[in-house]
N, C-alpha and C positions, 0 to 999 in steps of 0.2 A: 464843696462845689455848690453853686447857686442853682436852685431848681428853675426850670422853665417858668413855672407859675410865679416864683418869686420875682423873676425878671419882669413878667407882665405886670405884677402888682406895682413895681417901682416905676416902670415907664408910664403906666396909666393907659386906660382904655382910649381916651380921646387922642393921645399922641399916636398910638398904634393905628387908629382908624384914619388919622391924618396922613399916615404913610401908605394907606391903601390896604392895610391888613384887616381882613374880615374876622370879626369875633363871632363864634357860634356856640350855642348852648344845645347840648343833647340831654334831654330830660328823661329820667325815670318817671313813672306815673303814680302807682299806688304808694301812698305815704310820702310822696314828694310834691307833686302838683295837686293831687286829690286825696281827700281824707276818706279812705275806703276800708280801713281795717275793721270797723264794726260790721260792715256788710260782709266782708270776707270771713270773719269769725262766725257770723250767723250761718253762712253757707256751709262752712266746715262742720259746724255742729250738726246740721242736717245730715251730712255725709256720715259722720260718726254714729249718729243715732240710727240711721238706716241700716248700718252694718252691726248694730248693737255693740259698739265699742265705747269704752269710757272716754269722755271728752274732758280732758284736763286743760281747761281754758288758758290758764296763765303759762303753763309749759308750752302749749301749742303756739300761743302768741309770741313768746320769746323765740321759739324755733323759726317761725316764718319771718320774724324781724331780722334774724341773723342769717337765715338761708333763703328759703322761698317756699311758697305753697306747693310748687311742683316737687321740690325735694322732700317735703313733708309727705305728700301722697305717695311718692315712690318708695319711701322708707316704710310707710304704713302697709303698702301692698306687699312688700318683701317680708315684713315681720308677721303679717296676718295671713299670708298666702292668698291674697286677693288679686283680682284683675285690675292692673294699674290703669288701663285705658278706661274701664268702666268707672273707677273712682274719679278720675279726672273729668270724665264726661258729666257725671252727676254733679260734681263741684261746679263746673262751668255753667250748667243749667241753673243751679241754685243761686250762683252769684249773679247771673243775668237777671233773675227775678228781683234782685235787690239793687240794681244799678240806680234806681230812682232815689235811693237813700244817700248816694255819694255826694259829697260837697267839695268845693275847692278848699285847699289848704289856705291858712291865713296869708294874706298879701300876694296870693298867686296872680290874681288879675292885675294888681298894681305893678308887679314886676314884669309881667308880660307886656303891659302897656309901655313900660319903660324900655324894654328891649326893642319894641317897635320904634320908639323915638330915637333910639341909638343905632338903628339899622343892624341890630344883632339878629342873626338867623337862628331859628328855633326848630329843633327836631325832637322826636320822641323815640326812645327804644325801651320797651317794656315787656315783661313776661305776661302781661295781661292778654287775654284772648281777643276774639273778633268783636267783642262788645266795646272795645276801647274807643273806636271812632264814634260810636253812638253816645258814649259817655261825654266825650269832648264836645259833641254837638249839643247835648242836653245842658252842659255847663256854659255854653256860649264862648268856648275858647278854641274851637277847631281851626279857625282861620289864621291863628298865630303860627301854625306849624307847616313847614315846607314838606315834610314827610313823616309818617308815623309807622314805625316798625313794631310788630307785636309777636306773640308766640306763633302766629300763623305765617310769619314772613319767611320761615325756612332757615333761620340762622341758628347756630349753636347757642345754648343758653348762657347767660352770664355765670361765671366771670369771663367766659370767652370774649375776646374783643372783636369777634368776626363781624358783628353787625355794625360796630363803631367804625371798623376799617372800611366797610362798604359805604357808609355815609361820607366818610372823609375822602374816599376816592371819587365817589360820584359827584360830590359838590366841591371838590378841590379845597377842602378845609385845611387851615394852617394848624399844625399841632400845638404851636405856642399860644394860640388864642382860641382853642377849642376846649370846652369843659363838659364833663359828664356830671350831671347834678342828680344826686340820689339820696337814699336814706339808709342804706345797708352796707355791710363790709364788702359784699360781692360787687357793689357799684364802684367802690374805690378800687378793687382789684381789676375790674374791667377797664377802668380809665387808665390805670397804671400800665396794664398790658398793651393798651392801644397807644401809649406814649402821649396822652393828653392830660390836661388838668382835671382834678377831682374837687368837687364842692359837695359837702355832705351834711345832712341834718343831724346825724347821730354819731358818726365816727370821729374819733379824736383827730385833731389837726397834726400835721407833720410835713415831712418832705414831699409826700405824695398826695396830700389832701389838705383842704381847708374846711374846717368845721364851721357851720353857721348855726345860729339859734333859730332863725326863721328865714323865709325867702327874701324878706326885705333887706337882709344883710348882704345879699349879692351885690346890690348897687354900690354900697360902700367899699366892698372888697374889690370890685373891678375898677372903681375910680380911684383906688389908692387912698381912701379916706379913713381907713381903719388903722 
């Protein structure tokens, strides 16, 4: 069976748009559009030190890459008998102090400019907190996005597709030409559950996902040049 994404690749973006089919990108934020993991790790180290816990940097980094910071702090609270809300609040405060350290991922601005030229609609769904909008403003890319959903938007966390379903229904997005772009396995899972395409920076390609080496690869992928 040919996947929906394979059909889109073969037809090509320009032909689809010529038929009036709107292409939409729903973006993850941390590790996808913005290079924020150093700031995240620094904030997590403060949390661990505050509670006098051993900070095993590499193991923690691998965990949040595969899961999420929220999952890490939930597990930590359970294992150590700590207040989960207090842990997450402290992390959020410390991360906010480091938002100025965050940079765009390579080719992020270029690919966003290209989406504008191609009339591709952009949205964000991220587990990042209320500072997400300010980070986008600081980096000069806020105006590219029609709507930004964060951990404060009230949706179930990924891999639940709830937030993706909301965007698709609100903006009448076509499943065949809507993609969730991320950098973790839960991003692929969320896209699959929502019935849309997945483009991912770290997860292997297959029926449900296209792996890219960098954001610049998106252009070739969507234009059928790869």
